[in-house]
ZADO-1210 file (C-alpha; in nm, 4 decimals, padded with zeros to 6 digits):
<atoms>
<atom x="14.7413" y="11.0613" z="14.0766" code="UNK" pos="1"/>
<atom x="14.8591" y="11.1457" z="14.4408" code="UNK" pos="2"/>
<atom x="14.8079" y="11.5280" z="14.5274" code="UNK" pos="3"/>
<atom x="15.2027" y="11.5746" z="14.5825" code="UNK" pos="4"/>
<atom x="15.2968" y="11.4339" z="14.2509" code="UNK" pos="5"/>
<atom x="14.9967" y="11.6285" z="14.0646" code="UNK" pos="6"/>
<atom x="15.1185" y="11.9686" z="14.2253" code="UNK" pos="7"/>
<atom x="15.4775" y="11.8838" z="14.1309" code="UNK" pos="8"/>
<atom x="15.4181" y="11.8248" z="13.7568" code="UNK" pos="9"/>
<atom x="15.1699" y="12.1348" z="13.7444" code="UNK" pos="10"/>
<atom x="15.3985" y="12.3845" z="13.9213" code="UNK" pos="11"/>
<atom x="15.5589" y="12.5182" z="13.5861" code="UNK" pos="12"/>
<atom x="15.2006" y="12.5407" z="13.4534" code="UNK" pos="13"/>
<atom x="15.1024" y="12.7333" z="13.7531" code="UNK" pos="14"/>
<atom x="15.3890" y="12.9733" z="13.7160" code="UNK" pos="15"/>
<atom x="15.3010" y="13.0240" z="13.3310" code="UNK" pos="16"/>
<atom x="14.9244" y="13.0828" z="13.4059" code="UNK" pos="17"/>
<atom x="15.0214" y="13.3848" z="13.6420" code="UNK" pos="18"/>
<atom x="15.2440" y="13.5215" z="13.3652" code="UNK" pos="19"/>
<atom x="15.0211" y="13.4485" z="13.0564" code="UNK" pos="20"/>
<atom x="14.6950" y="13.2929" z="13.1031" code="UNK" pos="21"/>
<atom x="14.5794" y="13.2355" z="12.7652" code="UNK" pos="22"/>
<atom x="14.9171" y="13.0796" z="12.6552" code="UNK" pos="23"/>
<atom x="14.9271" y="12.8228" z="12.9472" code="UNK" pos="24"/>
<atom x="14.5644" y="12.7280" z="12.8556" code="UNK" pos="25"/>
<atom x="14.6583" y="12.6705" z="12.5101" code="UNK" pos="26"/>
<atom x="14.9390" y="12.4621" z="12.6175" code="UNK" pos="27"/>
<atom x="14.7647" y="12.2566" z="12.8671" code="UNK" pos="28"/>
<atom x="14.4634" y="12.2206" z="12.6359" code="UNK" pos="29"/>
<atom x="14.6926" y="12.0837" z="12.3331" code="UNK" pos="30"/>
<atom x="14.8402" y="11.8239" z="12.5999" code="UNK" pos="31"/>
<atom x="14.4878" y="11.7216" z="12.7121" code="UNK" pos="32"/>
<atom x="14.2811" y="11.7143" z="12.3758" code="UNK" pos="33"/>
<atom x="14.5600" y="11.6845" z="12.0963" code="UNK" pos="34"/>
<atom x="14.4411" y="11.9860" z="11.8991" code="UNK" pos="35"/>
<atom x="14.5061" y="12.3495" z="11.8986" code="UNK" pos="36"/>
<atom x="14.2821" y="12.5855" z="12.1088" code="UNK" pos="37"/>
<atom x="14.1179" y="12.8574" z="11.9114" code="UNK" pos="38"/>
<atom x="14.0371" y="13.1421" z="12.1349" code="UNK" pos="39"/>
<atom x="13.9576" y="13.3876" z="11.8798" code="UNK" pos="40"/>
<atom x="13.7010" y="13.1591" z="11.7101" code="UNK" pos="41"/>
<atom x="13.6338" y="12.8808" z="11.9380" code="UNK" pos="42"/>
<atom x="13.3960" y="12.5898" z="11.8130" code="UNK" pos="43"/>
<atom x="13.4176" y="12.3023" z="12.0519" code="UNK" pos="44"/>
<atom x="13.2494" y="12.2795" z="12.3676" code="UNK" pos="45"/>
<atom x="13.5773" y="12.2199" z="12.5550" code="UNK" pos="46"/>
<atom x="13.7215" y="12.5364" z="12.3527" code="UNK" pos="47"/>
<atom x="13.4321" y="12.7393" z="12.4614" code="UNK" pos="48"/>
<atom x="13.4683" y="12.6554" z="12.8306" code="UNK" pos="49"/>
<atom x="13.8435" y="12.7749" z="12.8110" code="UNK" pos="50"/>
<atom x="13.7023" y="13.0808" z="12.6609" code="UNK" pos="51"/>
<atom x="13.4626" y="13.1206" z="12.9552" code="UNK" pos="52"/>
<atom x="13.7448" y="13.0856" z="13.1954" code="UNK" pos="53"/>
<atom x="13.9543" y="13.3500" z="13.0531" code="UNK" pos="54"/>
<atom x="13.6927" y="13.6231" z="12.9342" code="UNK" pos="55"/>
<atom x="13.3765" y="13.5610" z="13.1272" code="UNK" pos="56"/>
<atom x="13.4133" y="13.7440" z="13.4553" code="UNK" pos="57"/>
<atom x="13.0328" y="13.7297" z="13.5740" code="UNK" pos="58"/>
<atom x="13.0338" y="13.8375" z="13.9250" code="UNK" pos="59"/>
<atom x="12.7657" y="13.5900" z="14.0106" code="UNK" pos="60"/>
<atom x="12.9959" y="13.3078" z="13.9360" code="UNK" pos="61"/>
<atom x="13.2204" y="13.3084" z="14.2680" code="UNK" pos="62"/>
<atom x="12.9114" y="13.3020" z="14.4717" code="UNK" pos="63"/>
<atom x="12.7335" y="13.0449" z="14.2642" code="UNK" pos="64"/>
<atom x="13.0112" y="12.7885" z="14.3293" code="UNK" pos="65"/>
<atom x="13.0253" y="12.8204" z="14.6849" code="UNK" pos="66"/>
<atom x="12.8054" y="12.5743" z="14.8317" code="UNK" pos="67"/>
<atom x="12.6774" y="12.8023" z="15.1107" code="UNK" pos="68"/>
<atom x="12.6553" y="13.1404" z="14.9073" code="UNK" pos="69"/>
<atom x="12.4745" y="12.9687" z="14.6298" code="UNK" pos="70"/>
<atom x="12.1835" y="12.9164" z="14.8549" code="UNK" pos="71"/>
<atom x="12.1296" y="13.3032" z="14.8517" code="UNK" pos="72"/>
<atom x="12.1221" y="13.2871" z="14.4689" code="UNK" pos="73"/>
<atom x="11.8725" y="13.0206" z="14.4379" code="UNK" pos="74"/>
<atom x="11.6257" y="13.1861" z="14.6659" code="UNK" pos="75"/>
<atom x="11.6779" y="13.5093" z="14.4660" code="UNK" pos="76"/>
<atom x="11.5638" y="13.2860" z="14.1563" code="UNK" pos="77"/>
<atom x="11.2400" y="13.1975" z="14.3463" code="UNK" pos="78"/>
<atom x="11.3564" y="12.8458" z="14.3916" code="UNK" pos="79"/>
<atom x="11.4467" y="12.8302" z="14.7560" code="UNK" pos="80"/>
<atom x="11.1967" y="12.5324" z="14.8137" code="UNK" pos="81"/>
<atom x="11.4543" y="12.3312" z="14.6103" code="UNK" pos="82"/>
<atom x="11.7388" y="12.3745" z="14.8897" code="UNK" pos="83"/>
<atom x="11.8144" y="12.0821" z="15.1026" code="UNK" pos="84"/>
<atom x="11.7948" y="12.1289" z="15.4727" code="UNK" pos="85"/>
<atom x="12.0822" y="12.3222" z="15.6259" code="UNK" pos="86"/>
<atom x="12.1690" y="12.1584" z="15.9532" code="UNK" pos="87"/>
<atom x="12.4920" y="12.3736" z="16.0573" code="UNK" pos="88"/>
<atom x="12.7572" y="12.6093" z="15.9082" code="UNK" pos="89"/>
<atom x="13.0790" y="12.7599" z="16.0289" code="UNK" pos="90"/>
<atom x="13.4159" y="12.8330" z="15.9554" code="UNK" pos="91"/>
<atom x="13.5791" y="12.6507" z="16.2520" code="UNK" pos="92"/>
<atom x="13.5295" y="12.2594" z="16.2410" code="UNK" pos="93"/>
<atom x="13.6035" y="12.2547" z="16.6223" code="UNK" pos="94"/>
<atom x="13.2453" y="12.4096" z="16.6605" code="UNK" pos="95"/>
<atom x="13.0729" y="12.1127" z="16.4816" code="UNK" pos="96"/>
<atom x="12.7974" y="12.0315" z="16.7378" code="UNK" pos="97"/>
<atom x="12.8310" y="11.6360" z="16.6989" code="UNK" pos="98"/>
<atom x="12.6128" y="11.5665" z="17.0065" code="UNK" pos="99"/>
<atom x="12.3160" y="11.7587" z="16.8616" code="UNK" pos="100"/>
<atom x="12.3458" y="11.6200" z="16.5057" code="UNK" pos="101"/>
<atom x="12.0981" y="11.3819" z="16.3735" code="UNK" pos="102"/>
<atom x="12.2000" y="11.0021" z="16.3218" code="UNK" pos="103"/>
<atom x="12.2582" y="11.0742" z="15.9474" code="UNK" pos="104"/>
<atom x="12.4029" y="11.3732" z="15.7854" code="UNK" pos="105"/>
<atom x="12.6270" y="11.4960" z="15.5065" code="UNK" pos="106"/>
<atom x="12.9473" y="11.7231" z="15.5746" code="UNK" pos="107"/>
<atom x="13.0757" y="11.9457" z="15.3050" code="UNK" pos="108"/>
<atom x="13.3400" y="12.2087" z="15.2418" code="UNK" pos="109"/>
<atom x="13.1866" y="12.4907" z="15.0450" code="UNK" pos="110"/>
<atom x="13.4653" y="12.5447" z="14.7924" code="UNK" pos="111"/>
<atom x="13.5142" y="12.1963" z="14.6334" code="UNK" pos="112"/>
<atom x="13.3219" y="11.9196" z="14.4691" code="UNK" pos="113"/>
<atom x="13.4950" y="11.6314" z="14.6205" code="UNK" pos="114"/>
<atom x="13.5079" y="11.7512" z="14.9885" code="UNK" pos="115"/>
<atom x="13.2409" y="11.5411" z="15.1347" code="UNK" pos="116"/>
<atom x="13.1719" y="11.3043" z="15.4431" code="UNK" pos="117"/>
<atom x="12.8386" y="11.0858" z="15.4202" code="UNK" pos="118"/>
<atom x="12.7513" y="10.9856" z="15.7594" code="UNK" pos="119"/>
<atom x="12.4711" y="10.7144" z="15.7965" code="UNK" pos="120"/>
<atom x="12.5459" y="10.6039" z="16.1439" code="UNK" pos="121"/>
<atom x="12.6693" y="10.8871" z="16.3770" code="UNK" pos="122"/>
<atom x="12.7871" y="10.6230" z="16.6278" code="UNK" pos="123"/>
<atom x="13.0490" y="10.4945" z="16.3714" code="UNK" pos="124"/>
<atom x="13.2149" y="10.8311" z="16.3315" code="UNK" pos="125"/>
<atom x="13.5296" y="10.9667" z="16.4757" code="UNK" pos="126"/>
<atom x="13.4835" y="11.3341" z="16.5524" code="UNK" pos="127"/>
<atom x="13.8395" y="11.4021" z="16.5884" code="UNK" pos="128"/>
<atom x="13.9338" y="11.2626" z="16.2584" code="UNK" pos="129"/>
<atom x="13.6502" y="11.4510" z="16.0918" code="UNK" pos="130"/>
<atom x="13.7670" y="11.7790" z="16.2443" code="UNK" pos="131"/>
<atom x="14.1196" y="11.7195" z="16.1065" code="UNK" pos="132"/>
<atom x="13.9878" y="11.6270" z="15.7592" code="UNK" pos="133"/>
<atom x="13.7836" y="11.9627" z="15.7521" code="UNK" pos="134"/>
<atom x="14.0658" y="12.1634" z="15.8494" code="UNK" pos="135"/>
<atom x="14.2671" y="11.9990" z="15.5730" code="UNK" pos="136"/>
<atom x="13.9996" y="12.0868" z="15.3068" code="UNK" pos="137"/>
<atom x="13.9791" y="12.4488" z="15.4488" code="UNK" pos="138"/>
<atom x="14.3319" y="12.4793" z="15.3705" code="UNK" pos="139"/>
<atom x="14.3143" y="12.3322" z="15.0173" code="UNK" pos="140"/>
<atom x="14.3208" y="12.5745" z="14.7056" code="UNK" pos="141"/>
<atom x="14.2321" y="12.5014" z="14.3562" code="UNK" pos="142"/>
<atom x="14.5029" y="12.4659" z="14.1276" code="UNK" pos="143"/>
<atom x="14.5631" y="12.7879" z="13.9402" code="UNK" pos="144"/>
<atom x="14.6689" y="12.6450" z="13.5976" code="UNK" pos="145"/>
<atom x="14.3320" y="12.5057" z="13.5252" code="UNK" pos="146"/>
<atom x="14.1971" y="12.8770" z="13.5164" code="UNK" pos="147"/>
<atom x="13.8762" y="12.8335" z="13.7028" code="UNK" pos="148"/>
<atom x="13.9325" y="13.1716" z="13.8713" code="UNK" pos="149"/>
<atom x="13.5990" y="13.1716" z="14.0450" code="UNK" pos="150"/>
<atom x="13.6576" y="12.8880" z="14.2941" code="UNK" pos="151"/>
<atom x="13.7787" y="12.9967" z="14.6456" code="UNK" pos="152"/>
<atom x="13.6890" y="13.3646" z="14.5954" code="UNK" pos="153"/>
<atom x="13.4382" y="13.3430" z="14.8935" code="UNK" pos="154"/>
<atom x="13.6138" y="13.2366" z="15.2357" code="UNK" pos="155"/>
<atom x="13.5468" y="12.8527" z="15.2484" code="UNK" pos="156"/>
<atom x="13.3532" y="12.7092" z="15.5299" code="UNK" pos="157"/>
<atom x="13.1896" y="12.3804" z="15.6441" code="UNK" pos="158"/>
<atom x="12.8333" y="12.2937" z="15.6049" code="UNK" pos="159"/>
<atom x="12.6120" y="12.0209" z="15.7305" code="UNK" pos="160"/>
<atom x="12.3101" y="11.9370" z="15.5314" code="UNK" pos="161"/>
<atom x="12.0431" y="11.6653" z="15.5712" code="UNK" pos="162"/>
<atom x="12.1308" y="11.3011" z="15.4349" code="UNK" pos="163"/>
<atom x="11.9403" y="11.2290" z="15.1295" code="UNK" pos="164"/>
<atom x="11.8747" y="10.8711" z="14.9550" code="UNK" pos="165"/>
<atom x="11.6002" y="10.6955" z="14.7557" code="UNK" pos="166"/>
<atom x="11.4620" y="10.4352" z="15.0086" code="UNK" pos="167"/>
<atom x="11.4003" y="10.1731" z="14.7113" code="UNK" pos="168"/>
<atom x="11.7516" y="10.1901" z="14.6004" code="UNK" pos="169"/>
<atom x="11.9580" y="10.3131" z="14.9018" code="UNK" pos="170"/>
<atom x="12.1231" y="10.5256" z="14.6256" code="UNK" pos="171"/>
<atom x="12.1265" y="10.8951" z="14.5429" code="UNK" pos="172"/>
<atom x="12.0847" y="10.9569" z="14.1528" code="UNK" pos="173"/>
<atom x="12.2369" y="11.2752" z="14.0435" code="UNK" pos="174"/>
<atom x="12.0767" y="11.4532" z="13.7387" code="UNK" pos="175"/>
<atom x="12.3125" y="11.6950" z="13.5704" code="UNK" pos="176"/>
<atom x="12.1371" y="11.9557" z="13.3347" code="UNK" pos="177"/>
<atom x="12.3822" y="12.1073" z="13.0707" code="UNK" pos="178"/>
<atom x="12.2249" y="12.4322" z="13.0057" code="UNK" pos="179"/>
<atom x="12.3261" y="12.6655" z="12.7093" code="UNK" pos="180"/>
<atom x="12.2125" y="13.0187" z="12.6920" code="UNK" pos="181"/>
<atom x="11.9397" y="12.9515" z="12.9470" code="UNK" pos="182"/>
<atom x="11.8097" y="12.6209" z="12.7668" code="UNK" pos="183"/>
<atom x="11.8544" y="12.2429" z="12.8764" code="UNK" pos="184"/>
<atom x="12.0306" y="12.0705" z="12.5732" code="UNK" pos="185"/>
<atom x="12.1456" y="11.7460" z="12.7423" code="UNK" pos="186"/>
<atom x="12.1096" y="11.5608" z="13.0707" code="UNK" pos="187"/>
<atom x="12.3728" y="11.3342" z="13.2527" code="UNK" pos="188"/>
<atom x="12.2568" y="11.0693" z="13.4956" code="UNK" pos="189"/>
<atom x="12.5082" y="10.9627" z="13.7469" code="UNK" pos="190"/>
<atom x="12.4890" y="10.6562" z="13.9574" code="UNK" pos="191"/>
<atom x="12.6798" y="10.4895" z="14.2330" code="UNK" pos="192"/>
<atom x="12.9032" y="10.7800" z="14.2678" code="UNK" pos="193"/>
<atom x="13.1116" y="10.6484" z="14.5430" code="UNK" pos="194"/>
<atom x="13.1319" y="10.2681" z="14.4405" code="UNK" pos="195"/>
<atom x="13.1036" y="10.1933" z="14.0610" code="UNK" pos="196"/>
<atom x="13.0521" y="10.5336" z="13.9056" code="UNK" pos="197"/>
<atom x="12.8528" y="10.5403" z="13.5863" code="UNK" pos="198"/>
<atom x="12.7261" y="10.8397" z="13.3725" code="UNK" pos="199"/>
<atom x="12.4673" y="10.8090" z="13.1092" code="UNK" pos="200"/>
<atom x="12.3473" y="11.0923" z="12.8992" code="UNK" pos="201"/>
<atom x="11.9858" y="11.1677" z="12.7761" code="UNK" pos="202"/>
<atom x="11.8342" y="11.4260" z="12.5608" code="UNK" pos="203"/>
<atom x="11.5482" y="11.6489" z="12.6965" code="UNK" pos="204"/>
<atom x="11.2782" y="11.4050" z="12.5672" code="UNK" pos="205"/>
<atom x="11.4591" y="11.1159" z="12.7586" code="UNK" pos="206"/>
<atom x="11.6282" y="10.9468" z="12.4861" code="UNK" pos="207"/>
<atom x="11.9431" y="10.7926" z="12.5765" code="UNK" pos="208"/>
<atom x="12.2355" y="10.9397" z="12.3851" code="UNK" pos="209"/>
<atom x="12.5474" y="10.7438" z="12.2920" code="UNK" pos="210"/>
<atom x="12.8238" y="10.9723" z="12.4637" code="UNK" pos="211"/>
<atom x="13.0730" y="10.8755" z="12.7069" code="UNK" pos="212"/>
<atom x="13.2885" y="11.1343" z="12.9107" code="UNK" pos="213"/>
<atom x="13.5239" y="11.0604" z="13.2035" code="UNK" pos="214"/>
<atom x="13.2877" y="10.7827" z="13.3605" code="UNK" pos="215"/>
<atom x="13.1571" y="10.4402" z="13.1905" code="UNK" pos="216"/>
<atom x="12.7927" y="10.4137" z="13.0516" code="UNK" pos="217"/>
<atom x="12.5834" y="10.1731" z="13.2265" code="UNK" pos="218"/>
<atom x="12.3953" y="09.8940" z="13.0555" code="UNK" pos="219"/>
<atom x="12.0546" y="10.0229" z="13.1568" code="UNK" pos="220"/>
<atom x="11.8016" y="10.2611" z="13.0399" code="UNK" pos="221"/>
<atom x="11.6548" y="10.4477" z="13.3443" code="UNK" pos="222"/>
<atom x="11.2833" y="10.5203" z="13.3515" code="UNK" pos="223"/>
<atom x="11.2133" y="10.8637" z="13.2538" code="UNK" pos="224"/>
<atom x="11.1154" y="11.0867" z="13.5582" code="UNK" pos="225"/>
<atom x="10.7610" y="11.1716" z="13.6059" code="UNK" pos="226"/>
<atom x="10.8660" y="11.5532" z="13.7018" code="UNK" pos="227"/>
<atom x="11.1377" y="11.5653" z="13.4235" code="UNK" pos="228"/>
<atom x="10.9655" y="11.8787" z="13.2862" code="UNK" pos="229"/>
<atom x="10.9624" y="12.0543" z="13.6207" code="UNK" pos="230"/>
<atom x="11.3260" y="11.9777" z="13.6575" code="UNK" pos="231"/>
<atom x="11.4014" y="12.1184" z="13.3241" code="UNK" pos="232"/>
<atom x="11.2137" y="12.4354" z="13.3971" code="UNK" pos="233"/>
<atom x="11.3973" y="12.5009" z="13.7389" code="UNK" pos="234"/>
<atom x="11.7224" y="12.4213" z="13.5449" code="UNK" pos="235"/>
<atom x="11.6583" y="12.6995" z="13.2892" code="UNK" pos="236"/>
<atom x="11.5408" y="12.9451" z="13.5517" code="UNK" pos="237"/>
<atom x="11.8731" y="12.8974" z="13.7456" code="UNK" pos="238"/>
<atom x="12.1088" y="12.9041" z="13.4238" code="UNK" pos="239"/>
<atom x="11.9513" y="13.2010" z="13.2424" code="UNK" pos="240"/>
<atom x="12.2010" y="13.4577" z="13.3997" code="UNK" pos="241"/>
<atom x="12.5107" y="13.2758" z="13.2371" code="UNK" pos="242"/>
<atom x="12.6388" y="13.1646" z="12.9135" code="UNK" pos="243"/>
<atom x="12.6556" y="12.8064" z="13.0187" code="UNK" pos="244"/>
<atom x="12.6176" y="12.6190" z="13.3497" code="UNK" pos="245"/>
<atom x="12.5464" y="12.2688" z="13.4573" code="UNK" pos="246"/>
<atom x="12.2583" y="12.2688" z="13.7132" code="UNK" pos="247"/>
<atom x="12.2956" y="11.9513" z="13.9378" code="UNK" pos="248"/>
<atom x="11.9694" y="11.8203" z="14.1146" code="UNK" pos="249"/>
<atom x="11.8548" y="11.5108" z="14.3069" code="UNK" pos="250"/>
<atom x="11.5029" y="11.3484" z="14.2751" code="UNK" pos="251"/>
<atom x="11.4360" y="11.2063" z="14.6089" code="UNK" pos="252"/>
<atom x="11.1054" y="11.0024" z="14.5964" code="UNK" pos="253"/>
<atom x="10.9689" y="11.2716" z="14.3526" code="UNK" pos="254"/>
<atom x="11.1024" y="11.5742" z="14.5343" code="UNK" pos="255"/>
<atom x="11.3496" y="11.7863" z="14.3532" code="UNK" pos="256"/>
<atom x="11.6573" y="11.9038" z="14.5483" code="UNK" pos="257"/>
<atom x="11.9189" y="12.1246" z="14.4241" code="UNK" pos="258"/>
<atom x="12.2742" y="12.0001" z="14.4097" code="UNK" pos="259"/>
<atom x="12.5198" y="12.2594" z="14.2695" code="UNK" pos="260"/>
<atom x="12.6036" y="12.4860" z="13.9734" code="UNK" pos="261"/>
<atom x="12.9133" y="12.4107" z="13.7711" code="UNK" pos="262"/>
<atom x="13.0447" y="12.6414" z="13.4914" code="UNK" pos="263"/>
<atom x="13.3388" y="12.4583" z="13.3526" code="UNK" pos="264"/>
<atom x="13.2914" y="12.0856" z="13.3822" code="UNK" pos="265"/>
<atom x="13.6062" y="11.9019" z="13.4414" code="UNK" pos="266"/>
<atom x="13.7604" y="12.2336" z="13.3519" code="UNK" pos="267"/>
<atom x="13.7029" y="12.1745" z="13.0084" code="UNK" pos="268"/>
<atom x="13.9926" y="11.9022" z="12.9951" code="UNK" pos="269"/>
<atom x="13.7594" y="11.5832" z="12.9698" code="UNK" pos="270"/>
<atom x="13.7231" y="11.4201" z="12.6158" code="UNK" pos="271"/>
<atom x="13.4041" y="11.3037" z="12.4713" code="UNK" pos="272"/>
<atom x="13.3558" y="10.9559" z="12.3016" code="UNK" pos="273"/>
<atom x="13.2703" y="11.0140" z="12.0053" code="UNK" pos="274"/>
<atom x="13.4903" y="11.3004" z="11.9698" code="UNK" pos="275"/>
<atom x="13.2358" y="11.4540" z="11.7291" code="UNK" pos="276"/>
<atom x="13.0114" y="11.5432" z="12.0355" code="UNK" pos="277"/>
<atom x="13.2625" y="11.8069" z="12.1337" code="UNK" pos="278"/>
<atom x="13.1706" y="12.0122" z="11.8406" code="UNK" pos="279"/>
<atom x="12.7725" y="11.9335" z="11.8606" code="UNK" pos="280"/>
<atom x="12.7831" y="12.0643" z="12.2099" code="UNK" pos="281"/>
<atom x="12.9979" y="12.3642" z="12.1004" code="UNK" pos="282"/>
<atom x="12.7313" y="12.4466" z="11.8512" code="UNK" pos="283"/>
<atom x="12.4588" y="12.4929" z="12.1359" code="UNK" pos="284"/>
<atom x="12.6792" y="12.7402" z="12.3125" code="UNK" pos="285"/>
<atom x="12.6593" y="13.1088" z="12.1624" code="UNK" pos="286"/>
<atom x="12.9220" y="13.3394" z="12.3131" code="UNK" pos="287"/>
<atom x="12.9551" y="13.5746" z="12.0150" code="UNK" pos="288"/>
<atom x="12.9680" y="13.9493" z="12.0956" code="UNK" pos="289"/>
<atom x="12.9789" y="13.8895" z="12.4708" code="UNK" pos="290"/>
<atom x="13.3371" y="13.9887" z="12.5984" code="UNK" pos="291"/>
<atom x="13.6106" y="14.2013" z="12.4417" code="UNK" pos="292"/>
<atom x="13.9145" y="13.9833" z="12.4039" code="UNK" pos="293"/>
</atoms>
């Protein structure tokens, strides 16, 4: 869906969210999932993500969803060695030092998950076009009606990081650790993110789980990473300040690299197949007695 069309369709929801966030999320949830959102006694995973958006005001969350400020949090948890190399950061894209950049790098805006430019050969880029795109990113704000209040609280900037890939495959496998009250319960493995995106789920013992959400499953079973236990250990360290967070990591030639923290995957609006797994994941997440409603 084009951005202008999407914004037009969501405009009344944005207005309603400002007036009554709980009512608006109930309405949008019913449209997306087809069942009533119970905020007083949420049971499913997606219900509890709505509860988190409304009632969990953890002050760490705005910093941890910002791709620059999260680096400080990672260091504070004793995990600074997991951070990818930061080549440049700044608020003005016109200041990007293209001439001194390496041949390969990745450009990101710090307040969005889709604002990325992967550069594999600097000779092929158009600096003017990149600056234009970065300026457009910096002006982009998250849709209010999705209720993810923690995005965009920090002033967005542009960062440039080291380019990563596994030499054998030329791909970058994304390991997403779903953490509930400080414990990893599920792992999602994303491949081919910019071509034929697939996502497979595994349990913590690396048994493939028959779940699909948003992206199709692949028809392969990936070999268990030799350092899986280490990855789980770091995911749990980085998650223990929150009710729930998805900790994303890369595993590059056996080296663990931190990706990002996500508190409400897909804003809690993507369905599971089979649908029963929405309740199974919800059972993992304990939010009782935590915030006054």
